[in-house]
C-alpha positions as CSV (number, residue, x, y, z in Angstrom):
1,M,0.1,-0.2,-0.1
2,G,2.8,2.7,1.2
3,Y,4.9,1.8,-2.4
4,T,1.6,2.4,-4.5
5,L,1.1,5.6,-2.6
6,L,4.2,6.4,-3.4
7,S,4.5,5.9,-6.7
8,V,1.3,7.3,-7.7
9,G,2.8,10.5,-6.0
10,L,5.6,10.4,-7.5
11,V,3.7,10.3,-10.9
12,M,1.4,13.2,-10.4
13,A,4.4,14.8,-9.6
14,F,5.9,14.5,-12.5
15,I,3.0,15.4,-14.7
16,I,2.6,18.5,-12.8
17,L,6.3,19.1,-13.2
18,A,5.5,18.3,-17.1
19,L,2.6,20.6,-17.4
20,Y,4.4,23.4,-15.6
21,L,7.1,23.5,-18.3
22,K,5.0,23.0,-20.9
23,V,2.8,26.2,-20.0
24,N,6.1,28.0,-19.4
25,D,7.3,27.2,-22.9
26,L,3.9,28.3,-24.5
27,E,4.0,31.4,-22.6
28,K,7.3,32.3,-23.7
29,R,6.6,31.5,-27.6
30,I,3.5,33.8,-27.2
31,K,5.4,36.4,-26.1
32,T,7.7,35.8,-29.1
33,M,5.0,36.0,-31.4
34,K,3.3,39.2,-30.0
35,R,6.5,40.6,-30.1
36,T,6.8,39.9,-33.9
37,L,3.0,41.0,-34.5
38,D,4.0,44.5,-33.0
39,Q,6.9,44.6,-35.3
40,L,5.0,43.6,-38.2
41,A,1.9,46.0,-37.4
42,K,4.2,49.0,-37.2
43,Q,6.1,47.9,-40.5
44,S,3.0,47.7,-42.2
45,D,1.1,50.7,-41.0
46,I,-1.8,48.3,-39.7
47,P,-4.6,51.0,-38.1
48,E,-4.5,50.5,-34.0
49,N,-7.3,49.4,-32.7
50,P,-10.2,51.9,-32.8
51,I,-11.0,51.0,-28.7
52,N,-7.3,52.3,-27.9
53,D,-8.3,55.7,-28.8
54,E,-11.4,55.3,-25.7
55,L,-9.0,53.3,-23.5
56,R,-6.3,56.7,-23.4
57,K,-9.1,58.9,-22.6
58,L,-9.9,57.0,-19.7
59,I,-6.2,56.7,-18.5
60,K,-5.8,60.4,-19.1
61,E,-8.8,60.9,-16.8
62,G,-7.2,59.0,-14.3
63,K,-10.0,56.1,-14.4
64,D,-7.4,53.4,-15.2
65,I,-9.7,50.5,-13.6
66,K,-12.6,51.5,-16.1
67,A,-10.4,51.5,-18.9
68,I,-9.0,48.0,-18.2
69,K,-12.8,46.4,-17.7
70,K,-13.4,48.2,-21.0
71,A,-10.1,47.0,-22.5
72,R,-11.1,43.5,-20.9
73,E,-14.6,43.4,-22.6
74,A,-13.8,44.9,-26.0
75,L,-11.1,42.5,-26.5
76,G,-11.6,39.3,-24.6
77,L,-8.7,39.8,-22.2
78,S,-8.1,38.2,-18.6
79,L,-7.7,40.6,-15.6
80,L,-4.1,40.4,-16.1
81,E,-3.6,40.8,-19.8
82,G,-6.1,43.5,-19.2
83,K,-3.8,45.4,-16.8
84,E,-0.7,44.6,-18.9
85,Y,-2.4,46.1,-22.0
86,I,-3.2,49.2,-20.2
87,D,0.2,49.5,-18.2
88,E,1.7,49.3,-22.3
89,L,-1.0,51.9,-23.2
90,K,-0.1,54.4,-20.7
91,N,3.9,53.5,-21.7
92,N,3.3,53.8,-25.1
93,P,0.5,56.9,-25.1
94,T,0.7,56.5,-28.8
95,R,1.9,53.7,-31.4
96,N,4.6,55.6,-34.1
């Protein structure tokens, strides 16, 4: 019984570790793709998402939380992604 429980525990630990490493790898790949897409958008003069003007207005008025909520609703972002999106707009007020 003891060895079975230990074996199951080790297998579960291995699976959790493997999943963690896979998720970590996927996050890195997504960040790389995002940088590539951002560079392509700048080079191609693709217009920004129209919601950004409204989000910048909210940021300028000091309504960051409202801006995050609006970004999440419009773009389907998680809370963390919405915050990062708004922080990016704050750091880069206009796209050149």
